[in-house]
C-alpha positions in Angstrom: -78.1 50.3 47.2 -77.6 46.9 48.6 -74.2 45.5 50.0 -72.9 42.7 48.6 -72.8 38.9 50.3 -70.3 37.5 51.6 -70.7 35.1 49.4 -70.6 37.4 46.6 -67.8 39.0 47.6 -65.6 35.7 47.7 -66.6 34.7 44.5 -66.0 37.7 42.7 -62.6 37.8 44.0 -62.2 33.9 43.5 -62.8 34.2 40.0 -60.8 37.7 39.6 -57.4 35.9 41.0 -57.6 32.3 40.4 -55.4 32.5 37.7 -52.8 34.6 39.6 -52.8 32.2 42.2 -52.5 28.8 39.9 -49.6 30.8 38.1 -47.3 31.5 41.1 -43.8 30.9 40.1 -41.1 31.3 42.1 -38.9 33.1 39.9 -40.4 35.1 36.5 -43.0 37.8 35.9 -45.4 36.7 38.2 -43.7 36.4 41.1 -45.0 37.6 44.4 -44.2 37.4 47.7 -46.1 34.0 48.4 -47.5 31.8 46.8 -50.8 31.1 49.1 -51.2 34.8 49.5 -52.5 36.4 46.6 -52.4 40.4 46.2 -55.8 42.1 45.5 -57.5 45.1 44.6 -59.9 46.2 46.6 -61.0 48.7 44.0 -61.3 46.6 41.0 -63.2 43.6 43.0 -65.3 46.8 44.1 -65.8 47.9 40.5 -67.0 44.2 39.5 -69.3 44.7 42.6 -70.5 48.1 41.6 -69.7 49.4 45.3 -67.3 51.6 46.8 -63.8 50.2 47.1 -64.1 50.9 50.9 -67.2 48.4 51.5 -65.2 45.7 49.9 -61.7 46.6 52.1 -63.9 46.8 55.2 -65.7 43.0 54.6 -62.5 42.0 54.1 -60.2 43.2 56.7 -63.3 43.9 59.3 -65.6 41.2 59.2 -64.2 38.2 57.3 -60.8 38.6 58.9 -62.5 38.5 62.2 -64.8 35.5 61.2 -62.5 33.2 59.1 -58.6 34.3 59.8 -57.9 31.3 62.4 -54.6 32.5 63.8 -51.9 35.5 63.6 -49.6 34.0 61.7 -51.9 32.4 59.1 -54.4 35.6 58.4 -57.6 35.2 55.9 -56.9 39.0 55.2 -53.7 41.1 55.2 -52.5 44.1 54.9 -48.8 42.8 53.6 -46.8 39.6 53.1 -43.8 40.8 51.4 -43.7 43.0 49.1 -47.0 42.7 48.3 -49.7 44.9 49.5 -53.9 43.6 50.3 -52.8 40.0 50.1 -56.0 37.2 50.8 -55.3 33.7 51.7 -56.1 32.0 48.2 -56.7 28.3 49.9 -58.3 29.3 53.1 -60.9 32.2 50.9 -61.7 28.8 48.4 -62.5 26.7 51.5 -64.5 29.6 52.8 -66.3 29.9 49.4 -67.0 26.2 48.9 -68.6 26.3 52.6 -71.2 29.3 51.6 -72.0 27.5 48.1 -72.9 25.1 49.9 -75.1 26.4 52.9 -76.3 28.6 49.9 -77.5 25.6 47.8 -79.0 24.1 50.9 -81.2 26.8 51.5 -81.9 27.4 48.5 -83.5 23.9 47.9 -85.0 24.0 51.3 -86.7 27.0 50.0 -87.6 24.8 46.8 -89.3 21.6 48.7 -91.4 24.6 50.6 -92.7 26.3 48.0 -94.3 22.7 46.4 -95.4 21.7 49.9 -97.2 24.9 50.2 -97.9 24.5 45.8 -99.7 20.9 46.8 -101.6 21.9 49.9 -103.0 24.7 48.1 -104.1 22.2 45.1 -105.4 19.5 48.0 -107.6 22.2 49.5 -109.4 23.4 46.3 -109.8 20.1 45.3 -111.7 19.7 48.3 -113.9 22.5 47.9 -114.9 21.6 44.4 
């Protein structure tokens, strides 16, 4: 089974938890310890991605935190914020996701242009041979 990309993991978390981030209130039923840190359920994310939950946790805790965490007092992924466990820095996640989507789009366009250039070259080659 193929491991999900960083892009796919972050996109899944973003889609699953955006409403939780958006609906933050200081007082009320959706109260959590912090607006920017959203607790996530690695098991639910893993089910969406069809992988083991330790894969999702490991990627967040060991890989993405190392790669995108920018300060010790503002981590990308942390085990606890107040009473909330396994939290992502949601605005930072959104920023990283936007960057990964932009990189992916550029790579896709480069691939399409290469395919088109190859097709034009082949047509010119066969036209020359005929």
